[in-house]
C-alpha positions as CSV (number, residue, x, y, z in Angstrom):
1,M,13.2,-26.8,-3.1
2,P,9.7,-28.0,-4.2
3,P,7.1,-28.7,-1.4
4,Q,6.9,-32.2,0.0
5,S,3.4,-32.8,-1.3
6,I,4.5,-33.1,-4.9
7,F,6.9,-36.0,-4.3
8,I,6.1,-39.5,-5.2
9,L,5.0,-41.5,-2.2
10,P,7.7,-44.3,-2.0
11,T,10.4,-41.6,-1.8
12,H,9.0,-39.9,1.3
13,A,11.7,-41.7,3.4
14,C,14.4,-40.2,1.2
15,L,12.9,-36.8,1.5
16,Y,12.5,-37.1,5.3
17,F,16.1,-38.2,5.7
18,F,17.4,-35.4,3.6
19,N,15.4,-32.8,5.5
20,E,16.4,-34.1,8.9
21,E,20.0,-35.1,8.3
22,V,21.1,-32.5,5.7
23,L,18.9,-29.4,5.5
24,R,18.8,-28.9,9.2
25,K,22.6,-28.6,9.2
26,T,22.4,-26.1,6.3
27,P,19.5,-23.9,7.4
28,N,20.3,-21.0,5.0
29,L,20.6,-23.1,1.9
30,F,19.0,-21.6,-1.2
31,L,18.6,-23.5,-4.5
32,K,17.9,-21.7,-7.8
33,I,17.0,-23.5,-11.0
34,V,19.4,-22.2,-13.7
35,E,18.9,-24.8,-16.4
36,K,16.3,-27.4,-17.3
37,K,15.6,-29.7,-20.2
38,N,12.6,-32.0,-20.7
39,I,13.4,-35.6,-21.5
40,T,11.7,-39.0,-21.9
41,V,13.3,-42.0,-20.3
42,D,11.8,-45.5,-21.0
43,G,8.4,-43.8,-21.8
44,E,8.4,-41.7,-18.7
45,K,8.5,-37.9,-18.7
46,G,11.2,-36.2,-16.8
47,V,13.5,-33.2,-16.7
48,V,17.3,-32.7,-16.4
49,V,17.8,-29.8,-14.1
50,K,20.7,-27.8,-12.7
51,F,20.4,-26.0,-9.4
52,E,22.7,-23.1,-8.3
53,C,23.6,-23.5,-4.7
54,K,23.9,-20.5,-2.4
55,N,24.6,-20.3,1.3
56,T,26.0,-23.8,1.4
57,S,28.1,-25.4,4.0
58,P,31.1,-27.8,3.7
59,F,28.9,-30.5,5.1
60,F,26.3,-30.0,2.4
61,E,28.9,-29.8,-0.4
62,N,30.6,-33.0,0.8
63,Y,27.3,-34.8,1.1
64,M,26.2,-33.9,-2.5
65,H,29.6,-34.6,-3.8
66,N,29.5,-38.1,-2.3
67,L,26.2,-38.6,-4.3
68,N,28.0,-37.6,-7.5
69,M,25.5,-34.8,-8.0
70,L,27.8,-31.7,-8.1
71,D,29.4,-30.5,-11.3
72,N,32.6,-28.5,-11.7
73,D,30.7,-25.3,-11.0
74,N,29.4,-26.6,-7.7
75,R,25.9,-26.9,-9.2
76,I,23.6,-29.8,-8.4
77,V,22.7,-31.8,-11.6
78,D,19.8,-34.2,-11.3
79,T,17.4,-36.1,-13.6
80,I,13.9,-35.9,-12.1
81,L,11.2,-38.3,-13.4
82,V,7.5,-37.7,-13.4
83,K,5.5,-40.6,-12.1
84,E,1.8,-41.1,-12.6
85,T,0.1,-42.5,-9.5
86,G,-3.4,-43.0,-8.2
87,N,-2.9,-39.7,-6.4
88,G,-1.9,-37.7,-9.5
89,S,1.5,-36.8,-10.9
90,R,4.5,-37.1,-8.6
91,I,8.2,-36.4,-9.1
92,T,11.1,-38.5,-7.9
93,F,13.5,-37.4,-5.2
94,D,16.7,-39.3,-4.8
95,W,19.0,-37.1,-2.8
96,A,19.2,-39.7,-0.1
97,K,20.0,-43.4,-0.8
98,V,17.5,-44.8,1.7
99,R,16.1,-48.2,0.7
100,G,14.2,-50.8,2.6
101,E,11.4,-53.3,2.6
102,N,9.6,-52.0,5.8
103,L,10.5,-48.4,6.5
104,Y,9.5,-46.7,9.7
105,L,10.5,-43.8,11.9
106,A,12.0,-44.6,15.2
107,S,12.3,-42.4,18.3
108,I,12.8,-42.8,22.0
109,S,9.5,-43.0,23.9
110,G,8.6,-39.9,25.9
111,Q,7.7,-42.2,28.8
112,S,11.1,-43.7,28.9
113,Q,14.0,-42.7,31.2
114,V,16.5,-43.6,28.5
115,S,18.3,-40.6,27.0
116,S,19.9,-42.2,24.0
117,L,20.3,-45.5,22.0
118,T,23.6,-46.4,20.3
119,I,23.9,-47.1,16.6
120,H,26.5,-49.7,15.8
121,S,28.1,-50.7,12.5
122,G,26.9,-54.3,12.9
123,K,24.5,-56.5,14.9
124,S,26.6,-56.5,18.0
125,E,27.4,-54.1,20.8
126,K,31.1,-55.0,20.1
127,N,30.9,-53.4,16.7
128,D,32.0,-49.7,16.2
129,T,29.7,-46.9,17.3
130,I,28.6,-44.8,14.3
131,G,26.0,-42.6,15.9
132,K,23.3,-42.2,18.5
133,L,19.5,-41.9,18.6
134,I,18.9,-39.2,21.1
135,R,15.7,-38.0,22.7
136,N,13.4,-35.8,20.5
137,K,15.1,-37.1,17.4
138,R,13.8,-39.6,14.9
139,I,15.7,-41.9,12.5
140,V,14.6,-44.0,9.5
141,I,14.7,-47.7,10.2
142,D,14.0,-50.8,8.2
143,E,12.1,-53.1,10.6
144,Y,12.6,-56.1,8.3
145,S,15.4,-58.1,9.9
146,D,16.5,-61.7,10.3
147,D,17.8,-60.9,13.8
148,P,15.0,-60.4,16.4
149,D,17.2,-58.2,18.6
150,W,18.4,-55.6,16.0
151,V,17.0,-53.4,13.2
152,Q,18.8,-51.6,10.4
153,C,18.8,-47.8,10.4
154,F,20.3,-45.0,8.3
155,T,22.6,-42.2,9.4
156,I,25.5,-40.1,8.1
157,D,29.1,-40.6,9.1
158,H,31.9,-38.1,9.7
159,K,32.8,-38.1,6.0
160,C,29.2,-37.1,5.0
161,N,28.3,-40.5,3.6
162,I,25.0,-42.2,4.2
163,V,25.7,-45.4,6.1
164,Q,23.6,-48.3,7.2
165,G,23.9,-49.1,10.9
166,Y,22.1,-51.2,13.4
167,I,20.2,-50.3,16.6
168,K,19.3,-52.7,19.2
169,K,15.6,-53.2,19.9
170,S,14.6,-51.7,23.2
171,P,11.4,-51.0,25.1
172,A,12.5,-47.4,25.0
173,M,12.2,-47.3,21.2
174,E,8.9,-46.6,19.5
175,K,8.1,-46.4,15.8
176,S,5.7,-44.6,13.7
177,F,4.6,-45.2,10.1
178,L,4.9,-42.1,8.0
179,F,6.0,-42.8,4.4
180,F,2.9,-44.2,2.6
181,N,-0.7,-43.1,2.3
182,L,-2.9,-46.0,1.0
183,G,-6.3,-44.2,1.3
184,I,-9.3,-45.5,3.2
185,F,-7.8,-49.0,3.6
186,D,-4.4,-47.9,4.9
187,S,-5.0,-49.4,8.3
188,L,-5.8,-52.9,7.0
189,S,-3.3,-55.6,7.0
190,L,-2.8,-57.6,3.8
191,L,-4.4,-60.7,5.4
192,V,-7.5,-58.8,6.5
193,T,-7.7,-57.1,3.1
194,M,-7.7,-60.5,1.3
195,I,-10.4,-61.8,3.7
196,I,-12.6,-58.9,2.9
197,L,-12.0,-59.4,-0.8
198,V,-13.2,-63.0,-0.4
199,I,-16.3,-61.9,1.6
200,I,-17.4,-59.3,-1.0
201,A,-16.9,-61.9,-3.7
202,F,-20.2,-63.4,-2.5
203,P,-22.4,-60.5,-3.7
204,I,-20.4,-60.3,-6.9
205,F,-21.1,-64.0,-7.6
206,Y,-24.8,-63.5,-7.1
207,I,-24.9,-60.0,-8.6
208,G,-27.4,-61.1,-11.3
209,S,-30.0,-62.3,-8.8
210,I,-29.5,-59.3,-6.5
211,V,-29.9,-56.8,-9.4
212,Q,-33.0,-58.6,-10.6
213,A,-34.5,-58.4,-7.1
214,L,-33.7,-54.8,-6.7
215,L,-35.1,-53.9,-10.1
216,N,-38.5,-55.3,-8.9
217,I,-38.6,-52.6,-6.2
218,P,-40.8,-49.8,-7.6
219,S,-39.3,-46.4,-8.2
220,I,-36.1,-46.5,-6.2
221,G,-35.0,-50.0,-7.2
222,I,-32.9,-48.9,-10.2
223,F,-31.1,-46.3,-8.1
224,I,-30.2,-48.8,-5.3
225,C,-29.0,-51.1,-8.0
226,I,-26.7,-48.5,-9.5
227,G,-25.4,-47.5,-6.1
228,L,-24.7,-51.2,-5.2
229,I,-22.7,-51.8,-8.5
230,L,-20.7,-48.6,-8.1
231,G,-20.0,-49.3,-4.5
232,L,-18.8,-52.9,-5.3
233,V,-16.5,-51.6,-8.1
234,Y,-15.0,-49.0,-5.9
235,T,-14.4,-51.3,-3.0
236,V,-12.8,-54.0,-5.2
237,Y,-10.6,-51.4,-6.8
238,Q,-9.4,-50.1,-3.4
239,L,-8.7,-53.5,-2.1
240,L,-6.8,-54.6,-5.2
241,E,-4.8,-51.5,-5.1
242,N,-4.0,-52.1,-1.4
243,I,-2.8,-55.6,-2.1
244,L,-0.7,-54.6,-5.1
245,F,0.8,-51.7,-3.1
246,E,1.7,-54.0,-0.2
247,L,3.3,-56.6,-2.5
248,F,4.9,-54.5,-5.2
249,L,4.5,-50.8,-4.3
250,I,2.2,-50.3,-7.3
251,N,-0.6,-47.7,-7.4
252,L,-3.4,-48.5,-9.9
253,P,-4.4,-45.6,-12.2
254,Y,-7.8,-44.0,-11.9
């Protein structure tokens, strides 16, 4: 398997889910590339690849079969696309159908006395139990929910299918944000980012007057002027990328 660092950012949730829910149950799995072919799909570069699977388990084979990724020779067949992002080239990873608008990792707080939280098939404790979140384990959740008491989560059922369940919100449950890296502005909310963008619009609007004043400073005026312009361009770029990423998961190219 390729290292995690080369995968495109929005698929980190899929990669994490696959590692935690599948690979940990098949610790001796070995994948070998036996065939590959470069392709172009809608203008994007990619490769069709076949993996020979060794040291598999029935769980792994059933899981991949449910994804329709195993051929008659028990080989994994996948089309991997190369994505160009602001952080360089990344490849897609879709071996886990985990999708959501606001993905986080959830776990039981180390300060809590609760040992487990139940995962239900619906937003009610009367619905079937399909799993449990136990201490020292994390699951992927989609915090976006129209019900203030429940959040959606992802797990695997006894037939090796990825299923969407629901876990009741509890003081014992804590979340961490792992799946995106937005650079130096990653801790800013969209609202704060837009406010900052409005604030820096002031020097941009008066850039002509400011530059003229700086150029009147002997010797170092021109260097200060160049630094100011480059700093404004970089700041505006980062803020715009942050806004676009929050709204549409788009990275601007460098």
